[in-house]
VOKOL-302909 format. One line per field, with one value per residue (C-alpha): residue number from 1; residue in three letters; x, y, z. Coordinates in Angstrom, 2 decimals, decimal comma. Example, Ala and Ser with C-alpha at 12.3 -4.5 7.8 and 13.67 -1.06 7.14 Angstrom:
nr	[1 / 2] $
rest	[ALA / SER] $
c1	[12,30 / 13,67] $
c2	[-4,50 / -1,06] $
c3	[7,80 / 7,14] $
end
This chain:
nr	[1 / 2 / 3 / 4 / 5 / 6 / 7 / 8 / 9 / 10 / 11 / 12 / 13 / 14 / 15 / 16 / 17 / 18 / 19 / 20 / 21 / 22 / 23 / 24 / 25 / 26 / 27 / 28 / 29 / 30 / 31 / 32 / 33 / 34 / 35 / 36 / 37 / 38 / 39 / 40 / 41 / 42 / 43 / 44 / 45 / 46 / 47 / 48 / 49 / 50 / 51 / 52 / 53 / 54 / 55 / 56 / 57 / 58 / 59 / 60 / 61 / 62 / 63 / 64 / 65 / 66 / 67 / 68 / 69 / 70 / 71 / 72 / 73 / 74 / 75 / 76 / 77 / 78 / 79 / 80 / 81 / 82 / 83 / 84 / 85 / 86 / 87 / 88 / 89 / 90 / 91 / 92 / 93 / 94 / 95 / 96 / 97 / 98 / 99 / 100 / 101 / 102 / 103] $
rest	[MET / PRO / ASN / GLN / GLN / ASP / VAL / ILE / THR / VAL / LEU / LYS / THR / ILE / PHE / ASP / PRO / GLU / ILE / PRO / VAL / ASP / ILE / TYR / GLU / LEU / GLY / LEU / ILE / TYR / GLU / VAL / LYS / PHE / THR / ASP / ALA / GLU / GLY / GLY / GLN / LYS / VAL / ASN / VAL / GLN / MET / THR / LEU / THR / SER / PRO / ASN / CYS / PRO / VAL / ALA / GLU / SER / MET / PRO / ALA / ASP / VAL / LYS / GLN / LYS / VAL / LEU / SER / MET / GLU / GLY / VAL / VAL / ASP / ALA / ASP / VAL / GLU / ILE / VAL / PHE / GLU / PRO / ALA / TRP / THR / GLN / ASP / MET / MET / SER / GLU / GLU / ALA / LYS / LEU / GLU / LEU / GLY / PHE / LEU] $
c1	[0,00 / 1,33 / 2,16 / 2,39 / 5,96 / 5,07 / 2,32 / 4,62 / 7,22 / 4,60 / 3,37 / 6,93 / 6,81 / 4,12 / 5,33 / 3,54 / 3,99 / 4,78 / 7,23 / 10,06 / 9,30 / 7,12 / 3,73 / 4,75 / 7,79 / 5,66 / 3,42 / 0,33 / -0,41 / -2,19 / -3,15 / -2,94 / -5,29 / -5,86 / -9,04 / -9,24 / -11,25 / -12,11 / -8,99 / -6,67 / -6,72 / -8,51 / -6,28 / -7,71 / -5,51 / -6,36 / -4,49 / -4,59 / -3,39 / -1,12 / -4,21 / -7,91 / -7,33 / -4,43 / -4,34 / -4,01 / -6,96 / -8,62 / -5,69 / -3,46 / -6,00 / -6,75 / -3,01 / -2,68 / -5,62 / -4,29 / -0,79 / -2,08 / -4,51 / -1,63 / 0,08 / 0,00 / -2,50 / -4,58 / -8,11 / -9,60 / -8,39 / -10,09 / -8,50 / -10,11 / -9,13 / -9,35 / -8,44 / -8,47 / -5,88 / -4,79 / -1,43 / 1,50 / 5,20 / 5,80 / 4,33 / 7,18 / 9,90 / 13,42 / 14,38 / 11,73 / 12,71 / 16,35 / 15,46 / 13,46 / 16,07 / 14,09 / 16,95] $
c2	[0,00 / 3,46 / 5,84 / 9,62 / 9,72 / 7,50 / 9,93 / 12,93 / 11,28 / 10,94 / 14,52 / 15,76 / 14,52 / 17,09 / 20,55 / 23,86 / 24,64 / 28,30 / 27,67 / 25,10 / 23,65 / 20,67 / 21,27 / 19,83 / 22,10 / 25,03 / 24,46 / 23,70 / 20,46 / 21,17 / 17,68 / 14,01 / 11,64 / 7,91 / 5,91 / 2,13 / 0,94 / -2,45 / -3,76 / -0,96 / 2,65 / 5,79 / 8,85 / 12,33 / 15,22 / 18,76 / 21,29 / 24,83 / 26,68 / 29,70 / 31,70 / 30,98 / 31,96 / 29,54 / 28,26 / 24,66 / 24,86 / 21,91 / 19,87 / 19,93 / 18,36 / 15,71 / 15,01 / 14,72 / 12,29 / 10,18 / 9,91 / 9,01 / 6,45 / 4,83 / 3,94 / 0,32 / -0,17 / 2,92 / 2,07 / 5,57 / 9,16 / 12,49 / 15,86 / 18,84 / 22,34 / 24,93 / 28,60 / 29,05 / 29,68 / 31,49 / 30,40 / 32,76 / 32,50 / 31,90 / 28,40 / 27,35 / 25,13 / 26,48 / 24,32 / 26,00 / 29,49 / 28,75 / 27,33 / 30,45 / 32,87 / 34,08 / 33,20] $
c3	[0,00 / -0,79 / 2,01 / 2,26 / 0,93 / -2,03 / -3,06 / -2,55 / -4,80 / -7,55 / -7,05 / -7,46 / -11,06 / -11,94 / -12,86 / -13,21 / -16,92 / -16,21 / -13,36 / -13,59 / -10,14 / -9,18 / -7,61 / -4,22 / -3,81 / -5,02 / -2,00 / -4,09 / -2,21 / 1,07 / 2,21 / 1,25 / 3,07 / 2,75 / 3,21 / 3,10 / 0,14 / -1,27 / -2,95 / -1,81 / -0,80 / -1,83 / -1,87 / -1,37 / -2,43 / -1,43 / -3,53 / -4,79 / -7,87 / -8,07 / -9,06 / -9,71 / -13,35 / -13,77 / -17,37 / -16,15 / -13,73 / -15,45 / -16,70 / -13,59 / -11,18 / -13,82 / -14,13 / -10,34 / -10,22 / -13,10 / -11,60 / -8,13 / -9,62 / -11,50 / -8,21 / -7,12 / -4,31 / -5,16 / -6,27 / -6,27 / -6,07 / -5,54 / -6,13 / -4,44 / -5,53 / -2,77 / -2,67 / 1,09 / 2,26 / -0,86 / -2,26 / -1,72 / -2,53 / 1,19 / 0,73 / -1,55 / -0,15 / 0,28 / -2,72 / -4,91 / -3,74 / -4,51 / -7,95 / -8,80 / -7,47 / -4,45 / -2,06] $
end
């Protein structure tokens, strides 16, 4: 069964097309929760976008869902987009800030 770190590893393969940093390091992932389901686990991902008008507002959540669903042991996945709290650059990891020249 996948664990939190396994899901994070998969999420780190998804990049914001406008910023050369993965969505986890950007701070777009707020929560990853697991629920037991028949035959495996259901994974619920709560995430945000850099802005409500983000050009990938439809495709990025679908990409997150598809990648999480492709994991062994995952039988269902839900991706919830939230805008509270609003994303800010402060939510980026040190690695992301360094990559983007903010440090």
